[in-house]
C-alpha positions in Angstrom: 69.7 102.0 71.8 66.1 102.5 73.0 65.0 101.6 69.4 66.3 98.1 69.8 64.1 97.5 72.8 61.1 98.8 70.9 61.9 96.6 67.9 62.3 93.5 70.0 59.0 94.2 71.7 57.3 94.7 68.4 58.8 91.5 67.0 57.5 89.5 70.0 54.0 91.0 69.7 53.9 90.1 66.0 55.2 86.7 66.6 52.6 86.0 69.2 49.9 87.1 66.8 51.2 84.9 64.1 51.3 81.9 66.5 47.6 82.4 67.3 46.5 82.3 63.7 44.8 79.1 62.6 47.0 76.7 60.7 46.3 76.6 56.9 45.3 73.1 56.1 46.0 73.0 52.4 46.9 75.2 49.5 45.3 74.7 46.1 47.3 75.1 42.9 45.5 78.4 42.3 46.4 79.7 45.7 50.0 78.9 45.2 50.0 80.6 41.8 48.3 83.7 43.2 50.8 83.9 46.1 53.8 83.5 43.7 52.3 86.1 41.4 51.7 88.5 44.3 55.3 88.1 45.5 56.7 88.7 42.1 54.6 91.8 41.4 55.5 93.2 44.8 59.2 92.8 44.1 58.9 94.4 40.7 56.9 97.3 42.1 59.4 97.9 44.8 62.3 97.9 42.3 60.4 100.3 40.1 59.7 102.7 42.9 63.4 102.5 44.0 64.5 103.2 40.4 62.1 106.2 40.2 63.4 107.5 43.5 67.0 107.2 42.3 66.3 109.0 39.1 64.6 111.9 40.9 67.4 112.1 43.3 70.1 112.3 40.6 68.0 114.9 38.7 67.4 112.8 35.6 63.6 113.3 35.8 
């Protein structure tokens, strides 16, 4: 139960840091494409690592 208190404190600290960041005025098309590509590659990488972990755990590798 103590973990919940630490998690909520961490969330509040991160939220306060995000609020203090300057507001982004505009995104170019290139920035949007780069952001989308980064998100897609991150998701693919996460799924690949998860699949590798599952194969190692089942003894297939």
